[in-house]
N, C-alpha and C positions, 0 to 999 in steps of 0.2 A: 681135072676136069676142064674142058673149055669154057672160058667164063664168056657168056652172052648176054648177061643182064647189063643193061646200058649204063645203070648207075655205078654198079661195081667196076665195071670198065672204065667209066670216067675218072672215079676217084683213084684207081690204080695208074691212071695215065697222067695223074696230076690236074684234071680239069675240074673247075668247080661246077658244081650243078645248081640250078636255081628253080624254086617251086613255088606253088601256091597251096594254101589250106582251103579244103571244101568243108564248111560246117553245115551249110543250108541244103537240104535235100532237094534233087533235081538233077536232070540230065542236061539240059540244055546249056545252063550257065557252066556247068562241068566242061562240057565241050568246048564252049566260047574260050574258057581260060586255057584250055590245052592247047588251042590254036593259035595262041600268042607267041608261041616260042619258048615257054618254060620246058625244063627238063622232066619234071614230075608235077602231079597234081595229087594232092593227099585227101583220101575221104576219111573224115574224122568220124570214127564211132565212139570216141571218148566224151568230148565236149560239144560235139556236133549234134544236130537234129536228125541223125540219120540212122534208119534201121537197115540189116542186112538186105532185105528184098529191094530197097532203094539202092543201097550202096552198089549192088552187082551192076546193074544198068549204068551207073555213074561210072564204074571202071571201064565198062564198055564205049561210053561215050568219051572217056578221056583218051584210051587208045585211038578211038576213031579221028581225035584231035591232033594225034601225033606225039603225045606225051605218055611217060610211064606211070601207070596208076600205082599208087601206094595207099596203105591205109594204116590209121591208128587205131589199135584195138583200145577197149577202155580198161583192161587190166591184164596183168601177165598171167593169163590161164591159156593152157595149150589148146583147149578146143576153140578158143576165139581166134588164136594165131591161126590154126589150121584151117579155120572156116574161110578166112581171108585168101590164106594162100591158094586153096583149092578154087577159089573165084577168080585167081589170076592177079592177085597183087604182085608186083615186082619187089616190093619191099613192105616190111611191116615195121612199124613203130611201136615199142613196147614202152608204156609209161610206168613210172613210179619203182623203178628197179632199184633195190638197197644193196645187193651184194654180188659177188661172183657167182655165188650159189644160185641166186636168182636169175642171173644172165644165162648161165648154163641151162637152167630149165627152159629159158625161152629158146635157146639154140636148139636143143632137142626136138622141139615142136616143129621145127623147119625141117627135119631130116628124118629118113625112113630108118628102120632097124637095117643093119645092126648099129648104125651111127645116131639114131634118134628114136624117138618114140611116136612119129607121125604115122598116122593111119593112112592107108592108100587108098585114094578116092578123089583125084584132081578133078573131076566134073568138068568145069570150064578151062582150068589152067592147061588140060591136055590139048585144048583147041587152040587156046589164044598163044600158048609155048609152042605149040605144034610138036609135042612129044609124050609118050608114055613112061620113058626111061626115068627111073626113080632119082638118079643123080643130076641130070637135066632139070627135072622138076624141082630140086633143091636149089637150083641157081636163083634165089632170092634173097635180097639182103635184109639182114638182122640188124636193126636199128634200135639201141637202147637209150632210153631216156635217162638223163642225170639231173634230178630235181629236188631230191630230198637230202636230209642232212646225213643219214647213212650212205646215201650213194656217193655223196662228195667225199665223205671219208672213206670209202672203199673204191675211189674212181680208177685207181691205177689196177687193181685187181681185176674190177669189170672190164677194163680197157685190154687187158691180157687175156681175157676169156676165148679161147677158140672158137671160131664161128661167128663172133660179132663182128660186123662190118663197119659200123659207125656208133659213135656216141651223139646223142641228140640233145641240146639243152633247151629245156623249156623256162623262159625267163621268170614267169610270173610265180611259178612254183619253186624256182631257184630262190627268188626274192624272199618268198616266204619262209623257207628252210633256213634262210641266213636272218631272219628276224626283221626283213624289210617289207615295206609295201610294195605291190606290184605296181609297176609304172612302164611307159614304154620306151624310156631313155634312160636306161640303167647306167648310171655313171658313179654310183656309190664305190669307193675304193675297194671294199670286200667283195663286192659282186664282180668287179673288173679282174680281181685277183684270182676268184674261184673260176670265172671262165677261162682265164689263162692256164691255170691248172687243169682243166678239162682238156683244153686244146693240147697241152704238153703231154697228157696222158695217150691221147690220140696218137699224135706224132711218134711218139716214142714206141708205140706199139704197131704202127704201120696201117693204121685205120682211120677212116673219115671223121672229121669233126663237123657237127651241124649245129644249127641254131635257128629258132623261129625269131623273125624280126616282124616290126609292125608295118614298116614301110620300106621302100626302095633306098631312100637314104640311110636308114640305119644298115640296112643290107649291105650297102656300098662299103660302110666301115668295117663290118665283120669280113668282107671279101678281101679288103685290104691287109686284113690280119693273117688271111690264109685260111679261112674256114672253107671247107670242101662241099657242104650241103647247106645251102642258105633259103630258107623261105622267106620271101618277100613281103607277104601279106596273106591276109585271110578274107574270104570273100564276104561275110557279113559286115565288119568294121570298114572295109574297102567300099561296099556299096553305100554303106551308111555316110561314110566321110564325103564320097562322090555327091550324093543327094545334098548334103549340107553346103558343099561348097559351090555348087550350082546355084541353090536356092539364094545363098549369101550373093552371088554374082547378080542374080536375076533382081534381087532387092537394092541393089547398088551398094552391097556391102554392109547391109544393115547390121548393127551391134546385137540385134535381138536374137540372131541365130547361136545357138549353143555350141560352144566349142567343147568336145568331150575326147578323152585320151583313147587311143585306139589300143586294144587290148592285146598282150601277147598271151598265147595260149600254151 
């Protein structure tokens, strides 16, 4: 099949993709973010405050802004994956995957019979992708999150699962799985070791390695390490930190403005 998915094409050509996570409902800010030159914008159904009726117009706004709309579903359930695929998501991020069997279950939701279990009804996807061909409609990236103790243990088998295009690291849940506290500058040696292990599993299986970051400085570090998919920030903490910074500047750098960590989801 001819690959037209911009994310998959970028990863296969060795180009790093950068994106932003949207956890707040609404189309305007999703479009504004998409217009800043990022490769993708994610509509977060898992930890975001977003329902599907809002998520669909957000994907439309992201496309209008020139970025690839992707979605993170709230669990590894075929109906949830198929729903956002039919809405036109160019990639789906599946959280809390523990094994190759669970990864294969997610992959099957991307593909129509005889290669999978996806029910045919592309609704918006046939318009946004401009096709009704089942193979072309399946040109959507399957991104598996590695963030649990079982997922870490089985990472090589998960990475080798046919149909998986990328593994994606959720630093907060990964930290918890390692017995650490979630934080936005993960420098613990065990955390660093596991991140390198996940990246190596991706490299050895020819798939993309992705990670969620709290800010551009942290993102730049992972870019130097060779990650392929890097989320540079999330909308809610980005907005809050901008307000805090500007308020502090307006007050002349007053120490009364609280400094809060930016969370990695």
